SEGUMI-937152 format. One record per residue (C-alpha): residue in three letters; x negated, y, z; residue number from 0. Coordinates in steps of 0.2 Angstrom, whole numbers. Example, Ala and Ser with C-alpha at 12.3 -4.5 7.8 and 13.67 -1.06 7.14 Angstrom:
BEGIN
> resn:x:y:z:resi
> ALA:-62:-22:39:0
> SER:-68:-5:36:1
//
This chain:
BEGIN
> resn:x:y:z:resi
> ARG:22:6:-21:0
> TYR:32:-4:-35:1
> ILE:38:-22:-29:2
> ASP:27:-37:-31:3
> VAL:12:-27:-38:4
> PRO:-2:-22:-26:5
> ASP:-5:-6:-21:6
> ALA:-21:-1:-28:7
> GLY:-23:16:-18:8
> GLU:-18:33:-20:9
> LEU:-34:38:-27:10
> VAL:-37:26:-40:11
> ASP:-19:33:-49:12
> GLU:-22:37:-68:13
> HIS:-19:55:-71:14
> HIS:-13:63:-89:15
> GLU:-13:82:-89:16
> VAL:3:87:-96:17
> THR:9:106:-99:18
> VAL:25:108:-94:19
> SER:37:125:-91:20
> MET:42:130:-72:21
> HIS:57:139:-66:22
> ASP:62:145:-51:23
> ALA:79:137:-48:24
> ARG:85:148:-36:25
> GLN:85:162:-50:26
> ALA:95:150:-62:27
> PHE:110:156:-68:28
> PRO:123:148:-67:29
> ALA:116:140:-51:30
> PRO:114:121:-52:31
> THR:127:110:-43:32
> LEU:129:93:-41:33
> GLU:140:91:-53:34
> SER:130:99:-68:35
> CYS:112:95:-62:36
> GLY:111:82:-49:37
> PHE:106:94:-37:38
> THR:110:110:-27:39
> LEU:101:122:-18:40
> VAL:106:129:-1:41
> GLU:100:139:13:42
> ALA:98:126:28:43
> PRO:85:131:42:44
> THR:80:116:55:45
> ARG:77:119:72:46
> LEU:60:109:68:47
> ARG:45:120:70:48
> GLU:29:113:57:49
> LYS:20:104:70:50
> GLN:37:94:74:51
> PHE:37:86:58:52
> LYS:25:73:63:53
> ASN:34:67:78:54
> GLU:42:53:72:55
> LYS:53:53:89:56
> THR:58:73:85:57
> ILE:61:69:67:58
> ARG:76:55:70:59
> GLU:84:64:86:60
> VAL:84:82:77:61
> TYR:80:82:61:62
> PHE:91:65:55:63
> PRO:106:74:62:64
> GLU:103:89:54:65
> LEU:102:83:38:66
> GLN:117:71:38:67
> LYS:128:88:42:68
> LEU:119:96:29:69
> LEU:124:82:16:70
> GLN:140:80:21:71
> GLU:145:97:20:72
> VAL:138:101:1:73
> SER:143:84:-5:74
> GLY:159:81:4:75
> ALA:154:63:9:76
> ASN:163:54:26:77
> LEU:148:46:31:78
> VAL:127:49:28:79
> HIS:116:37:32:80
> ILE:98:41:32:81
> PHE:88:24:28:82
> ASP:71:30:22:83
> TYR:58:43:23:84
> THR:41:46:19:85
> LEU:28:57:33:86
> ARG:16:62:18:87
> GLU:-1:64:27:88
> THR:-18:59:18:89
> GLY:-36:62:21:90
> ALA:-39:67:3:91
> ALA:-39:83:0:92
> SER:-27:86:-12:93
> LEU:-22:72:-23:94
> ASN:-10:81:-34:95
> ALA:-22:97:-39:96
> ARG:-35:86:-45:97
> GLY:-48:92:-33:98
> GLN:-42:111:-36:99
> GLN:-37:123:-22:100
> ASN:-17:123:-20:101
> GLN:-10:136:-32:102
> PRO:7:144:-32:103
> ALA:19:137:-46:104
> MET:21:155:-54:105
> PRO:10:170:-52:106
//
């Protein structure tokens, strides 16, 4: 996870509770842009279905080209090269929820 630091495993990470305010960026005004916030929100449906995201061949052949096209359109880049991705899958029930059931970000 860090260069030259042995990985002790996900479940031994230290967690510290911190209260934060979360907001729905879809309702932000003015809307976030790459120039103002370093990110932007776009509606971008994919042809993949949820179960297909576990198939590396399908991800590379269908999803990567979709992302490349989208990123070129949104950023104006001439070339987009996807060089890495993480397929998040774990046997732990919910590492981020610290043993709690997943809850919506906002009620």
